[in-house]
C-alpha positions, 0 to 999 in steps of 0.5 A, spaced: 825 405 223 821 405 216 825 409 211 822 412 205 827 413 199 824 419 195 827 421 188 825 428 186 825 429 179 821 435 175 820 435 168 821 442 167 829 443 167 831 449 164 839 449 163 838 442 160 832 440 157 829 434 159 835 432 163 832 427 167 831 423 161 837 424 157 841 418 156 847 417 160 851 411 160 846 407 156 840 409 161 836 415 162 839 419 167 834 418 173 835 410 172 841 410 175 839 413 182 832 408 181 837 402 181 842 404 186 836 406 191 832 399 189 839 395 191 839 398 198 835 394 203 835 399 208 829 403 204 822 400 205 820 404 199 823 407 193 818 412 190 819 417 185 815 424 186 814 428 179 810 432 175 812 429 169 808 422 166 814 420 162 819 421 168 814 417 172 813 411 167 821 411 166 822 411 174 817 405 175 820 401 169 827 401 173 824 399 179 821 405 183 814 406 185 809 412 182 803 412 187 802 419 186 803 425 181 806 432 184 802 438 182 804 443 177 804 448 183 810 444 186 814 443 180 816 450 179 824 453 179 822 457 185 819 451 189 822 449 196 824 442 195 822 441 202 815 442 200 815 436 195 817 432 201 811 434 205 807 433 199 810 426 198 809 424 205 802 426 205 800 423 198 803 416 201 799 417 207 792 418 203 793 412 198 794 407 204 802 407 205 804 406 213 807 412 216 815 413 215 820 415 220 825 418 216 826 420 209 832 419 204 832 424 199 836 422 192 836 427 186 837 424 179 842 429 178 847 425 182 848 419 178 854 416 180 852 414 187 852 407 189 847 403 194 853 403 199 853 410 199 846 410 201 847 405 206 853 409 209 848 415 210 843 411 213 848 407 218 851 413 220 844 416 222 842 409 226 849 409 229 849 416 232 842 417 233 842 423 228 836 426 226 840 429 219 846 426 215 848 428 209 853 426 204 859 430 203 866 429 199 873 432 201 874 439 198 879 439 192 880 446 193 881 449 200 876 455 202 882 458 205 884 460 198 878 462 195 877 470 195 871 475 194 871 480 188 868 487 189 866 491 183 873 494 183 876 487 182 879 487 189 880 480 192 878 479 199 879 472 203 873 468 205 876 465 210 881 469 215 887 465 217 893 467 221 898 464 216 900 468 211 901 463 205 900 456 208 901 450 205 895 446 203 897 440 207 898 444 213 890 446 213 885 442 216 881 438 211 874 441 209 868 438 206 862 440 201 855 438 201 855 434 194 847 434 194 847 426 193 844 423 199 840 427 205 837 423 211 832 427 215 827 424 220 820 426 219 820 429 226 826 434 225 823 436 218 816 438 221 819 441 227 825 445 223 823 445 216 830 444 213 834 439 211 840 442 214 838 443 222 844 446 227 846 439 228 848 436 222 852 430 221 856 428 214 858 421 211 864 422 206 863 419 199 869 419 195 870 425 190 869 420 184 862 419 186 860 426 188 858 429 181 852 433 180 849 434 173 847 441 172 849 442 165 851 439 158 858 439 160 857 435 166 852 430 163 858 429 158 862 427 164 857 423 167 856 419 160 863 417 160 864 415 167 858 411 167 859 408 160 866 406 163 862 403 169 857 399 165 863 396 161 866 394 168 
C-alpha cells in the first residue's frame, strides 16, 4: 500500500496571522509536523499543500516535497478540507507521481504529535483493514457533565443517563477526535467524500500530545512544551 503523508497549510490564517510560520520551540510551527512525518518510514512521500510560497519554502527546507501550489480558490476559510486532498492527489498524478492507496492527513496545528503516533494510526489501519482511522485522546471532562443552555439560561443535558449524579469513575471512558492524524483510503474518500465514514476506527494518542493550536494562548502553550522537548 502506497501512503501519502499530506500536510495542509494555507497562508491566510485569521485568528493567528501567519500561524504556520510562527516560531514555536525554536522552529516554525509547520516544521514540527514536517519533521515527524519525515521520520515515519511507513509514508512513501511527505508533501505540503499550500497556497503560500513562504510556507512551501519553509516546509521544503525541513524535508517536505512541494511539487505543486494550491490555487487561491482552494485556500479560503470555507474551503472543504477534502477538496484540498483531491486537488493534491490529482496534482501529484499530473507531475508524475505513482498513484497512492491512502492519505495520511497531518495538520500543522498539531505540533506535539510524534512519528510513533503516525505509525500507530497507520498500523491500526493495516491490522484491522480499516478504511478510516483517526487519532483520538481520552476526554478530560465526560460529556455526561456537559449541558446545553437556552436563551433563558436554562441548562439541559447533552447525554441522557439513568444515574442522577454519577461519579466520573462509574462512567465509560469517552474519546474526542483531536485533529492530529487522519488515515483514509483513496477509495473511501472518493466513494464517501468524508474523513468520517460510518465505520471509523480510533487510535489513542496521549492527551499531552493532542494540543491543537488555534489561538495565541495555545501557541504559547505549544511554545513552552516544545521548548522543553528540545531541551530534553
